[in-house]
Backbone as CSV, one residue per row, in Angstrom:
resi,resn,N_x,N_y,N_z,CA_x,CA_y,CA_z,C_x,C_y,C_z
1,HIS,90.282,26.312,27.496,89.133,25.526,27.925,88.102,25.443,26.802
2,TYR,87.964,26.518,26.037,86.996,26.519,24.942,87.302,25.393,23.958
3,TYR,88.580,25.249,23.594,88.940,24.221,22.624,88.598,22.827,23.159
4,PHE,88.970,22.551,24.406,88.724,21.229,24.967,87.224,20.949,25.100
5,ASN,86.459,21.980,25.456,85.016,21.803,25.566,84.403,21.477,24.203
6,MET,84.827,22.212,23.185,84.311,21.966,21.843,84.734,20.587,21.343
7,ALA,85.981,20.213,21.612,86.482,18.915,21.160,85.720,17.767,21.815
8,SER,85.430,17.898,23.110,84.719,16.828,23.806,83.253,16.787,23.413
9,TRP,82.709,17.923,22.998,81.293,17.989,22.633,81.073,17.562,21.179
10,ARG,81.871,18.103,20.284,81.654,17.890,18.862,82.622,16.897,18.222
11,GLY,83.754,16.630,18.871,84.812,15.873,18.213,85.710,16.815,17.433
12,VAL,86.772,16.298,16.836,87.742,17.137,16.148,87.895,16.715,14.689
13,VAL,88.354,17.681,13.894,88.854,17.389,12.555,90.358,17.229,12.695
14,LEU,90.860,16.044,12.455,92.287,15.769,12.622,92.978,15.826,11.267
15,LEU,93.925,16.741,11.148,94.784,16.832,9.970,96.146,16.303,10.362
16,GLU,96.512,15.160,9.782,97.790,14.528,10.131,98.747,14.670,8.954
17,LEU,99.714,15.579,9.098,100.740,15.784,8.085,101.898,14.823,8.341
18,PHE,102.580,14.396,7.260,103.629,13.382,7.398,103.038,12.192,8.164
19,GLY,101.879,11.748,7.696,101.009,10.873,8.475,101.565,9.510,8.830
20,GLY,102.476,8.978,8.007,103.078,7.693,8.346,102.048,6.625,8.655
21,MET,102.162,6.026,9.824,101.269,4.941,10.240,100.113,5.442,11.110
22,CYS,99.762,6.728,10.963,98.590,7.298,11.659,98.778,7.338,13.175
23,ALA,99.966,7.673,13.636,100.229,7.703,15.080,99.374,8.749,15.788
24,GLY,99.136,9.888,15.124,98.302,10.921,15.733,96.877,10.450,15.916
25,LEU,96.352,9.774,14.912,95.006,9.215,15.000,94.920,8.194,16.125
26,ASP,95.888,7.308,16.173,95.942,6.293,17.225,95.979,6.959,18.598
27,MET,96.793,7.998,18.734,96.939,8.714,20.001,95.601,9.251,20.497
28,LEU,94.855,9.906,19.609,93.595,10.512,20.018,92.554,9.457,20.384
29,LEU,92.482,8.404,19.590,91.504,7.360,19.866,91.802,6.657,21.184
30,ARG,93.068,6.404,21.464,93.437,5.770,22.736,93.035,6.629,23.928
31,ASN,92.942,7.945,23.697,92.582,8.861,24.777,91.124,9.302,24.718
32,GLY,90.330,8.589,23.916,88.892,8.800,23.945,88.382,10.011,23.201
33,VAL,89.154,10.534,22.260,88.734,11.714,21.497,88.007,11.267,20.230
34,ARG,86.814,11.801,20.027,86.053,11.463,18.824,86.634,12.184,17.615
35,ILE,86.801,11.462,16.520,87.284,12.037,15.268,86.100,12.236,14.344
36,GLU,85.710,13.477,14.159,84.594,13.778,13.278,85.002,13.641,11.814
37,ARG,86.275,14.000,11.551,86.789,13.878,10.190,88.294,13.732,10.255
38,TYR,88.842,12.891,9.370,90.279,12.630,9.354,90.841,12.960,7.987
39,LEU,91.912,13.781,7.979,92.596,14.164,6.748,94.055,13.772,6.881
40,TYR,94.556,13.050,5.890,95.895,12.460,5.945,96.745,13.025,4.815
41,CYS,98.035,13.190,5.096,98.973,13.671,4.080,100.320,13.003,4.291
42,ASP,100.809,12.316,3.264,102.152,11.746,3.283,102.570,11.458,1.850
43,SER,103.746,11.905,1.479,104.199,11.774,0.095,104.658,10.362,-0.250
44,SER,104.797,9.487,0.754,105.271,8.125,0.515,104.112,7.209,0.120
45,PRO,104.142,6.611,-1.077,103.089,5.656,-1.461,103.013,4.456,-0.524
46,VAL,104.158,4.011,-0.035,104.179,2.876,0.887,103.464,3.240,2.184
47,ALA,103.770,4.427,2.727,103.118,4.872,3.960,101.611,4.983,3.762
48,ARG,101.200,5.493,2.614,99.766,5.647,2.351,99.057,4.293,2.298
49,ARG,99.707,3.311,1.682,99.084,1.983,1.613,98.921,1.385,3.011
50,VAL,99.941,1.543,3.838,99.851,1.045,5.213,98.742,1.794,5.955
51,ALA,98.705,3.122,5.786,97.725,3.947,6.498,96.299,3.598,6.099
52,GLN,96.083,3.273,4.838,94.735,2.926,4.384,94.210,1.672,5.084
53,HIS,95.094,0.737,5.364,94.694,-0.442,6.142,94.527,-0.079,7.620
54,ARG,95.382,0.815,8.072,95.385,1.172,9.499,94.097,1.882,9.908
55,VAL,93.603,2.802,9.067,92.391,3.542,9.437,91.191,2.592,9.547
56,VAL,91.144,1.591,8.691,90.054,0.620,8.762,90.139,-0.161,10.076
57,ALA,91.345,-0.600,10.425,91.534,-1.352,11.667,91.184,-0.499,12.889
58,LEU,91.588,0.770,12.873,91.293,1.647,14.005,89.800,1.959,14.091
59,SER,89.143,2.079,12.947,87.705,2.313,12.946,86.964,1.125,13.551
60,ARG,87.432,-0.074,13.236,86.806,-1.272,13.807,87.066,-1.365,15.313
61,ALA,88.243,-0.908,15.728,88.585,-0.973,17.149,87.864,0.105,17.954
62,TYR,87.566,1.249,17.317,86.916,2.374,18.000,85.717,2.863,17.177
63,PRO,84.705,2.024,16.974,83.608,2.387,16.066,82.820,3.620,16.500
64,HIS,82.736,3.872,17.795,81.963,5.019,18.270,82.766,6.315,18.214
65,LEU,84.079,6.195,18.176,84.933,7.387,18.106,85.393,7.699,16.695
66,PHE,85.419,6.681,15.833,85.989,6.860,14.499,85.188,6.041,13.481
67,PRO,83.987,6.524,13.145,83.150,5.791,12.191,83.705,5.889,10.778
68,PRO,83.330,4.989,9.877,83.821,5.036,8.493,83.553,6.365,7.792
69,SER,82.496,7.046,8.170,82.181,8.333,7.542,83.254,9.383,7.800
70,ALA,84.084,9.158,8.840,85.105,10.148,9.192,86.308,10.107,8.267
71,TYR,86.484,9.000,7.523,87.689,8.901,6.697,87.387,8.601,5.232
72,VAL,86.182,8.935,4.789,85.784,8.674,3.402,86.758,9.305,2.413
73,ASP,87.147,10.557,2.676,88.041,11.270,1.760,89.385,11.590,2.407
74,ALA,89.789,10.766,3.378,91.008,11.043,4.141,92.240,11.166,3.269
75,PHE,92.313,10.376,2.197,93.525,10.310,1.381,93.395,11.050,0.053
76,THR,92.249,11.674,-0.175,92.020,12.343,-1.458,91.683,13.819,-1.331
77,GLU,91.306,14.261,-0.145,90.865,15.651,0.006,91.996,16.652,-0.197
78,LEU,93.185,16.316,0.269,94.324,17.230,0.196,95.442,16.626,-0.652
79,PRO,96.295,17.474,-1.245,97.494,16.952,-1.908,98.328,16.162,-0.907
80,GLN,98.961,15.099,-1.372,99.741,14.254,-0.476,101.176,14.731,-0.302
81,ASP,101.550,15.757,-1.034,102.831,16.443,-0.833,102.540,17.722,-0.063
82,VAL,103.076,17.830,1.148,102.749,18.965,2.016,103.094,20.304,1.372
83,TRP,104.097,20.314,0.485,104.472,21.554,-0.192,103.355,22.055,-1.109
84,GLU,102.480,21.184,-1.524,101.443,21.547,-2.492,100.138,21.993,-1.843
85,ILE,100.035,21.910,-0.531,98.792,22.295,0.143,98.684,23.818,0.177
86,GLU,97.642,24.341,-0.453,97.392,25.778,-0.518,96.115,26.118,0.259
87,GLN,95.874,27.416,0.421,94.693,27.851,1.154,93.411,27.298,0.537
88,GLU,93.344,27.275,-0.782,92.120,26.813,-1.434,91.832,25.352,-1.103
89,HIS,92.884,24.548,-0.935,92.661,23.152,-0.569,92.033,23.046,0.826
90,LEU,92.535,23.856,1.749,92.020,23.827,3.112,90.597,24.377,3.173
91,VAL,90.327,25.413,2.396,88.970,25.967,2.338,88.007,24.925,1.763
92,ASN,88.416,24.286,0.680,87.572,23.258,0.069,87.356,22.071,1.004
93,ALA,88.321,21.865,1.904,88.195,20.783,2.878,87.304,21.162,4.055
94,GLY,86.784,22.399,4.038,85.848,22.827,5.072,86.436,23.620,6.205
95,ALA,87.673,24.084,6.059,88.342,24.770,7.168,87.635,26.053,7.585
96,MET,86.922,26.709,6.660,86.220,27.954,6.995,84.817,27.698,7.528
97,GLU,84.298,26.505,7.277,82.902,26.229,7.611,82.745,25.287,8.792
98,ASP,83.754,24.485,9.082,83.630,23.483,10.137,83.356,24.130,11.486
99,THR,82.382,23.573,12.194,82.148,23.987,13.576,82.953,23.127,14.541
100,ASN,83.493,22.025,14.034,84.368,21.196,14.868,85.756,21.809,14.915
101,PRO,86.416,21.804,16.061,87.785,22.318,16.131,88.750,21.444,15.337
102,TRP,89.740,22.087,14.732,90.766,21.373,13.968,91.982,21.130,14.852
103,LEU,92.631,20.003,14.623,93.886,19.676,15.289,94.877,19.199,14.237
104,VAL,96.047,19.838,14.202,97.116,19.436,13.295,98.149,18.648,14.098
105,VAL,98.399,17.417,13.680,99.452,16.594,14.283,100.500,16.346,13.213
106,ALA,101.746,16.679,13.508,102.793,16.572,12.481,104.155,16.355,13.116
107,GLY,104.903,15.452,12.516,106.314,15.295,12.851,107.078,15.450,11.547
108,TRP,107.504,16.679,11.263,108.163,16.893,9.969,109.454,16.083,9.903
109,GLU,109.946,15.888,8.697,111.053,14.952,8.475,112.318,15.402,9.208
110,CYS,112.977,14.444,9.858,114.047,14.781,10.795,115.450,14.461,10.282
111,GLN,115.547,13.869,9.084,116.842,13.317,8.659,117.963,14.348,8.621
112,ASP,117.658,15.602,8.353,118.701,16.630,8.253,118.967,17.328,9.579
113,LEU,118.194,16.980,10.620,118.372,17.569,11.943,118.935,16.569,12.949
114,SER,118.740,15.293,12.679,119.167,14.244,13.597,120.686,14.152,13.666
115,ILE,121.183,13.746,14.824,122.628,13.560,14.986,123.125,12.423,14.097
116,ALA,122.220,11.536,13.688,122.591,10.438,12.793,122.318,10.779,11.333
117,GLY,121.918,12.030,11.070,121.533,12.413,9.725,122.588,13.211,8.989
118,SER,122.132,14.002,8.024,123.040,14.705,7.109,123.703,15.926,7.729
119,GLY,123.067,16.515,8.749,123.608,17.732,9.352,123.326,18.990,8.556
120,LEU,122.478,18.891,7.534,122.187,20.053,6.684,121.173,21.002,7.305
121,GLY,120.503,20.572,8.353,119.535,21.436,9.009,118.306,21.671,8.153
122,LEU,117.695,22.832,8.344,116.451,23.153,7.657,116.638,23.437,6.175
123,LYS,117.878,23.487,5.715,118.126,23.629,4.277,118.176,22.274,3.577
124,GLY,118.173,21.209,4.350,118.229,19.875,3.771,116.937,19.531,3.051
125,PRO,116.984,18.602,2.113,115.799,18.263,1.322,114.676,17.636,2.138
126,LYS,115.000,17.028,3.269,113.987,16.391,4.104,113.436,17.378,5.145
127,SER,114.312,17.911,5.976,113.855,18.718,7.107,113.360,20.100,6.714
128,SER,113.598,20.498,5.472,113.044,21.778,5.004,111.523,21.726,4.959
129,THR,110.933,20.530,5.055,109.473,20.421,5.097,108.891,21.079,6.352
130,PHE,109.746,21.439,7.294,109.310,22.230,8.455,108.581,23.487,7.999
131,PHE,109.116,24.157,6.976,108.526,25.415,6.521,107.167,25.182,5.858
132,ALA,107.027,24.083,5.141,105.734,23.747,4.552,104.709,23.468,5.642
133,CYS,105.143,22.782,6.685,104.276,22.503,7.824,103.819,23.809,8.478
134,MET,104.748,24.731,8.680,104.408,26.026,9.275,103.435,26.799,8.396
135,ASP,103.598,26.705,7.087,102.692,27.409,6.171,101.259,26.893,6.314
136,VAL,101.096,25.593,6.449,99.760,25.024,6.611,99.123,25.524,7.904
137,ILE,99.891,25.508,8.998,99.356,25.957,10.286,99.025,27.443,10.245
138,ARG,99.905,28.250,9.666,99.636,29.692,9.567,98.391,29.968,8.733
139,THR,98.226,29.221,7.651,97.050,29.410,6.805,95.779,29.075,7.573
140,LEU,95.791,27.989,8.308,94.625,27.632,9.115,94.345,28.694,10.181
141,GLN,95.390,29.205,10.807,95.203,30.244,11.819,94.579,31.499,11.208
142,ARG,94.937,31.778,9.966,94.410,32.972,9.306,92.938,32.809,8.942
143,ILE,92.572,31.639,8.407,91.195,31.469,7.953,90.266,30.975,9.063
144,GLN,90.850,30.560,10.185,90.041,30.159,11.338,90.304,31.098,12.514
145,GLU,90.364,32.368,12.231,90.767,33.356,13.236,89.889,33.305,14.478
146,GLY,88.592,33.050,14.290,87.682,33.034,15.431,87.797,31.783,16.282
147,HIS,88.268,30.704,15.711,88.437,29.440,16.456,89.698,28.756,15.938
148,PRO,90.861,29.300,16.289,92.130,28.819,15.714,92.386,27.353,16.007
149,PRO,93.113,26.686,15.115,93.387,25.262,15.286,94.395,25.006,16.392
150,ALA,94.338,23.819,16.937,95.376,23.361,17.853,96.421,22.606,17.046
151,TYR,97.605,22.446,17.632,98.631,21.648,16.955,99.477,20.901,17.979
152,VAL,99.960,19.751,17.550,100.948,18.976,18.302,102.028,18.614,17.290
153,LEU,103.224,19.120,17.492,104.330,18.911,16.567,105.451,18.158,17.267
154,GLU,106.158,17.330,16.503,107.209,16.476,17.076,108.419,16.448,16.158
155,ASN,109.602,16.372,16.770,110.822,16.172,16.004,111.931,15.730,16.948
156,VAL,113.107,15.476,16.377,114.241,15.028,17.192,114.663,16.119,18.174
157,ALA,115.403,15.725,19.199,115.944,16.677,20.171,117.168,17.348,19.559
158,MET,116.903,18.209,18.585,117.957,18.816,17.765,118.923,19.670,18.574
159,GLN,118.471,20.175,19.723,119.333,21.028,20.546,120.523,20.266,21.105
160,HIS,120.471,18.931,21.062,121.578,18.114,21.555,122.477,17.604,20.435
161,ASN,122.240,18.085,19.227,123.107,17.735,18.099,124.244,18.750,18.023
162,ASN,125.376,18.372,18.557,126.541,19.271,18.562,127.498,18.986,17.409
163,MET,127.055,18.147,16.477,127.899,17.748,15.364,127.791,18.698,14.176
164,SER,126.749,19.528,14.151,126.494,20.348,12.970,126.201,21.783,13.355
165,ALA,126.967,22.704,12.769,126.710,24.133,12.985,125.382,24.543,12.366
166,HIS,125.005,23.893,11.261,123.724,24.200,10.612,122.562,23.878,11.549
167,VAL,122.654,22.732,12.195,121.569,22.323,13.079,121.516,23.220,14.308
168,LYS,122.650,23.594,14.848,122.677,24.491,16.002,122.019,25.821,15.660
169,ARG,122.303,26.335,14.465,121.684,27.584,14.012,120.188,27.408,13.824
170,ASP,119.793,26.311,13.191,118.388,26.121,12.858,117.550,25.750,14.069
171,THR,118.189,25.245,15.112,117.468,25.035,16.368,116.915,26.360,16.869
172,ARG,117.701,27.417,16.737,117.237,28.741,17.157,116.074,29.215,16.284
173,VAL,116.106,28.866,15.012,115.010,29.235,14.108,113.713,28.557,14.545
174,VAL,113.789,27.256,14.817,112.609,26.511,15.245,112.084,27.060,16.571
175,TYR,112.984,27.329,17.505,112.573,27.868,18.801,111.924,29.243,18.649
176,ALA,112.447,30.045,17.733,111.888,31.388,17.530,110.447,31.316,17.040
177,LEU,110.139,30.289,16.253,108.792,30.150,15.701,107.840,29.404,16.636
178,LEU,108.362,28.422,17.355,107.484,27.554,18.138,107.689,27.661,19.643
179,GLY,108.777,28.274,20.071,109.066,28.349,21.491,109.867,27.144,21.965
180,GLU,110.117,27.111,23.267,110.855,26.000,23.860,110.000,24.732,23.803
181,PRO,110.619,23.605,23.504,109.844,22.356,23.434,109.789,21.643,24.777
182,LEU,108.896,20.678,24.838,108.935,19.676,25.891,109.770,18.519,25.355
183,THR,110.829,18.158,26.052,111.706,17.072,25.608,111.413,15.833,26.439
184,VAL,111.081,14.745,25.755,110.609,13.533,26.424,111.318,12.313,25.855
185,ASP,111.671,11.372,26.722,112.200,10.076,26.305,111.058,9.073,26.379
186,ALA,110.760,8.441,25.252,109.638,7.495,25.203,109.794,6.355,26.203
187,ALA,111.021,6.033,26.562,111.238,4.941,27.524,110.564,5.228,28.860
188,GLN,110.458,6.498,29.222,109.808,6.857,30.484,108.340,6.432,30.493
189,PHE,107.746,6.353,29.294,106.332,6.022,29.183,106.107,4.557,28.801
190,GLY,107.135,3.736,28.979,106.958,2.320,28.785,107.547,1.752,27.518
191,SER,108.115,2.591,26.645,108.735,2.081,25.434,109.908,1.165,25.786
192,TYR,110.143,0.174,24.921,111.269,-0.735,25.145,112.575,-0.176,24.576
193,ALA,112.520,1.018,24.005,113.718,1.656,23.471,113.704,3.141,23.829
194,HIS,114.885,3.707,24.008,114.990,5.150,24.205,114.685,5.864,22.894
195,ARG,113.854,6.875,22.965,113.546,7.700,21.796,113.277,9.108,22.312
196,VAL,114.318,9.924,22.328,114.215,11.275,22.878,113.708,12.217,21.792
197,ARG,112.603,12.896,22.079,111.986,13.759,21.084,111.494,15.064,21.703
198,ASN,111.430,16.088,20.859,110.841,17.371,21.231,109.376,17.414,20.821
199,TYR,108.569,18.056,21.650,107.157,18.272,21.323,106.795,19.737,21.546
200,TRP,105.990,20.251,20.623,105.463,21.609,20.740,103.949,21.544,20.584
201,THR,103.230,22.286,21.402,101.777,22.357,21.265,101.281,23.691,21.793
202,ASN,100.145,24.117,21.287,99.505,25.330,21.810,98.328,24.983,22.725
203,LEU,98.255,23.725,23.150,97.170,23.291,24.023,97.510,23.428,25.507
204,ALA,98.789,23.559,25.832,99.208,23.713,27.223,100.610,24.286,27.235
205,SER,100.977,24.896,28.347,102.320,25.460,28.462,103.331,24.356,28.713
206,VAL,104.589,24.639,28.373,105.651,23.656,28.602,105.776,23.323,30.086
207,SER,105.632,24.321,30.939,105.763,24.077,32.379,104.664,23.143,32.888
208,GLU,103.438,23.318,32.375,102.349,22.425,32.770,102.612,21.002,32.300
209,LEU,103.051,20.878,31.060,103.328,19.550,30.512,104.475,18.881,31.254
210,GLN,105.512,19.671,31.571,106.670,19.106,32.270,106.270,18.598,33.647
211,ALA,105.367,19.312,34.308,104.916,18.885,35.627,104.204,17.537,35.539
212,VAL,103.437,17.339,34.471,102.746,16.063,34.280,103.749,14.954,33.973
213,VAL,104.702,15.252,33.093,105.698,14.250,32.703,106.494,13.774,33.919
214,GLN,106.809,14.681,34.804,107.592,14.316,35.982,106.844,13.371,36.917
215,CYS,105.533,13.301,36.764,104.737,12.402,37.606,104.663,10.986,37.037
216,VAL,105.159,10.813,35.814,105.080,9.503,35.166,106.291,8.663,35.565
217,THR,106.023,7.463,36.042,107.088,6.545,36.433,107.082,5.343,35.503
218,ARG,108.220,5.010,34.962,108.320,3.876,34.054,107.975,2.574,34.770
219,VAL,107.223,1.730,34.063,106.906,0.412,34.615,108.214,-0.357,34.810
220,PRO,108.486,-0.873,36.009,109.766,-1.556,36.258,109.823,-2.914,35.576
221,GLY,111.040,-3.339,35.275,111.251,-4.686,34.787,111.124,-4.862,33.289
222,ARG,110.869,-3.799,32.551,110.756,-3.935,31.099,112.145,-3.925,30.464
223,THR,112.426,-4.946,29.670,113.707,-5.034,28.993,113.483,-5.380,27.529
224,VAL,114.424,-5.003,26.694,114.329,-5.284,25.266,114.274,-6.793,25.005
225,ASP,115.021,-7.572,25.787,115.059,-9.025,25.576,113.663,-9.653,25.615
226,SER,112.758,-9.058,26.385,111.435,-9.659,26.546,110.565,-9.527,25.307
227,VAL,110.957,-8.678,24.347,110.146,-8.517,23.136,110.898,-8.922,21.871
228,LEU,112.072,-9.529,22.034,112.824,-10.000,20.871,112.421,-11.423,20.505
229,ASP,112.629,-11.779,19.237,112.337,-13.137,18.780,113.216,-14.150,19.513
230,GLU,112.748,-15.384,19.532,113.499,-16.459,20.174,114.882,-16.584,19.542
231,GLY,115.891,-16.699,20.378,117.261,-16.827,19.886,117.974,-15.507,19.717
232,ARG,117.257,-14.396,19.941,117.897,-13.075,19.822,117.995,-12.438,21.198
233,LYS,119.002,-11.618,21.380,119.137,-10.903,22.647,119.779,-9.556,22.395
234,ALA,119.570,-8.641,23.318,120.104,-7.290,23.175,121.627,-7.301,23.269
235,GLN,122.236,-6.390,22.558,123.690,-6.267,22.646,124.063,-5.678,24.008
236,PRO,125.223,-6.049,24.525,125.638,-5.505,25.831,125.870,-3.995,25.748
237,VAL,125.595,-3.324,26.844,125.798,-1.871,26.919,127.290,-1.587,26.946
238,MET,127.743,-0.693,26.046,129.176,-0.403,25.921,129.580,0.854,26.686
239,HIS,128.591,1.757,26.930,128.898,2.971,27.703,127.631,3.461,28.375
240,ALA,127.796,4.252,29.391,126.648,4.782,30.131,125.865,5.763,29.265
241,ASP,124.586,5.923,29.581,123.760,6.891,28.855,124.340,8.296,28.996
242,ARG,124.193,9.059,27.930,124.550,10.469,27.954,123.279,11.302,27.947
243,ALA,123.352,12.504,28.475,122.185,13.407,28.438,121.790,13.640,26.970
244,PRO,120.507,13.702,26.694,119.362,13.688,27.632,118.795,12.296,27.801
């Protein structure tokens, strides 16, 4: 309750690792959370260019929640390679002095954990960034001991990848560090495509989150054909859905 009270009163410092198109920022603004300061990290120059336009658009859409002052140094305060973020960078970014609660939103790279990926697991060049992500969170927890940061982490439903022994082993590693995830299909929340993902957070228990998810009913009648360009249509279904 303390974290939510502080967040609603003061706003949050949002640190978005593997920031991509600023989905974490978009998520908070859509839910009415004020962003006191925004810090972005992504090693892709293309993603950064898109994000720089995106933050301006979101600021214009939510001027009272996300003023321009919140993202003045969003792309320069921290190294853009998550492996390079050290304690001194976080301290210099105000992690020891901020009275606003910090929130880390991150979806580390999934290519080596996905059933459609390499199967190398956490030793792969992409998904090994999980450990860099954990280092950032642990460092923040250490230097913000009195008011620890919140986090929302996302990745593929790796526990359903039965194609790779590496991934099966590393699923246990991730669970040992973060606990059991909440597994959600985006289609349940109105997406036009199935996207099954795991989520971990220290803001609520999995059982509480699952109870909320079970109350969500997909809007009926939504089909992929309704959002495709003229002359295009979805391919016919070749087999029934498999769990999950």
